[in-house]
C-alpha positions in Angstrom: -0.1 0.0 0.0 0.9 3.6 -0.5 2.6 5.4 2.4 -0.3 8.5 1.9 -2.9 5.9 1.7 -1.9 4.3 5.0 -1.7 7.7 6.6 -5.2 8.7 5.5 -6.5 5.4 6.8 -4.8 6.3 10.3 -6.2 9.7 10.0 -9.7 8.3 9.3 -9.7 6.0 12.4 -8.0 8.4 14.8 -10.5 10.8 13.9 -13.5 8.8 14.2 -12.4 7.5 17.5 -11.8 10.8 19.2 -15.0 12.2 17.9 -17.0 9.2 19.4 -15.1 8.8 22.5 -14.3 12.3 23.5 -15.8 15.2 21.2 -19.3 13.8 21.7 -19.2 14.3 25.3 -17.9 17.7 25.3 -20.9 20.3 24.8 -19.9 23.9 25.5 -22.6 25.9 26.9 -25.4 23.2 26.1 -25.0 24.3 22.6 -21.5 23.7 21.0 -20.4 20.2 19.7 -17.2 19.9 18.0 -17.1 18.0 14.9 -13.4 17.2 14.2 -14.1 14.1 12.3 -14.7 16.4 9.1 -11.2 17.3 9.2 -10.8 14.1 7.3 -12.9 15.3 4.5 -11.3 18.7 4.5 -7.7 17.4 4.5 -8.2 14.8 1.9 -6.5 16.0 -1.6 -8.2 17.9 -4.0 -7.6 15.7 -7.0 -9.1 12.6 -5.6 -12.1 11.4 -7.8 -15.6 12.6 -6.9 -16.7 9.0 -6.4 -14.1 8.1 -4.0 -14.7 11.3 -2.2 -18.5 10.8 -2.1 -17.7 7.1 -0.8 -15.3 8.4 1.8 -17.6 10.8 3.0 -20.7 8.6 3.2 -18.6 5.9 5.1 -16.9 8.5 7.4 -20.4 9.7 8.6 -21.5 6.1 8.7 -18.8 5.0 11.1 -19.8 8.0 13.5 -23.6 7.2 13.2 -23.0 3.6 14.2 -20.9 4.4 17.0 -22.8 7.4 18.3 -26.2 6.0 17.6 -27.4 8.8 15.3 -29.5 7.2 12.4 -28.0 8.6 9.0 -27.5 12.1 10.5 -23.9 12.3 10.1 -23.9 10.0 6.7 -25.9 12.3 5.2 -24.3 15.7 6.3 -20.9 14.2 5.2 -22.0 13.2 1.9 -23.3 16.7 1.2 -20.0 17.9 2.5 -17.9 15.9 0.1 -20.1 17.2 -2.4 -19.3 20.8 -1.3 -15.5 20.5 -1.0 -14.2 21.0 -4.4 -16.6 24.0 -5.4 -15.5 25.5 -1.8 -12.0 25.1 -2.4 -11.9 26.7 -6.0 -14.2 29.5 -4.4 -11.4 30.6 -2.5 -8.3 29.4 -4.7 -7.7 30.1 -8.2 -8.3 27.4 -10.5 -4.8 26.4 -11.7 -3.3 23.5 -13.3 -0.5 23.5 -10.5 -2.9 22.6 -8.1 -3.1 18.6 -8.7 -2.4 16.7 -5.4 -2.9 19.5 -3.2 -4.3 18.9 0.3 -6.2 21.9 1.7 -4.0 23.3 4.7 -2.6 26.5 6.2 0.7 25.6 4.2 -1.1 25.3 1.0 -3.9 27.6 0.9 -2.5 30.8 3.3 -4.4 31.6 6.4 -7.3 33.9 5.2 -8.0 31.6 2.3 -7.9 28.6 4.7 -9.9 30.0 7.2 -12.6 30.9 4.8 -12.7 27.6 3.5 -12.5 25.8 6.9 -15.6 28.2 8.5 -17.7 27.6 5.2 -17.4 24.0 5.3 -17.8 23.7 9.0 -20.7 25.9 8.9 -22.6 23.9 6.0 -21.6 20.7 7.9 -23.3 22.1 11.4 -26.6 23.6 9.7 -27.2 20.3 7.9 -26.7 18.4 11.1 -29.2 20.5 13.1 -31.6 21.3 10.5 -31.9 17.6 10.0 -31.8 16.6 13.8 -34.5 19.6 14.6 -36.6 18.5 11.4 -38.8 21.7 12.2 -38.2 25.3 11.4 -40.3 26.3 14.6 -36.9 26.2 16.5 -34.9 28.2 13.9 -33.4 30.5 16.4 -32.1 27.3 18.4 -30.9 25.8 15.4 -28.9 28.8 14.5 -27.5 29.1 17.7 -26.5 25.9 18.1 -25.1 25.6 14.4 -23.3 29.0 14.8 -21.5 27.7 18.1 -20.6 24.3 17.1 -19.4 25.9 13.5 -16.9 28.2 15.6 -15.9 25.4 17.9 -15.2 23.2 15.2 -13.5 25.7 13.2 -11.2 26.8 16.3 -10.4 23.0 17.0 -9.4 22.3 13.5 -7.5 25.1 12.9 -5.5 24.6 16.2 -5.0 21.0 14.7 -3.9 22.3 11.3 -1.5 24.8 12.9 0.0 22.4 15.0 0.6 20.0 11.9 2.0 23.0 9.6 4.6 23.8 12.1 5.8 20.3 12.3 
């Protein structure tokens, strides 16, 4: 197996376990949950085929769903996030022939572009999760508060992880 494939499998397993064993039990102010496992989808290289990206997104969400007892919630949100990954990347980065095997990070995109990319994907993920979880627009303020708080929490944690990886 390729060294990169093994490192992505390791990242997949570690992030799912950290999410299920630790992050699902940390809720700030009864609103904010950190969805750290979406870092895997954010970190996967841009040149991966759409079929593989959708499959990885679905199985990432399914893994968390099975271990967290959330029936299909994360599978749906991760699959939609996989669809949005490339358009969001190219919204903040120029579409260039040099961008072939780029893995989005602070080092490859720069601070501001990466922050915009990360906050956008985190926000989409959190909005999808909370809209599907509540299945009602009657609690729209509650949905927006939880999605906003979770987006901010997820953004800060993933940015911290990426900055540690970038320094090393």
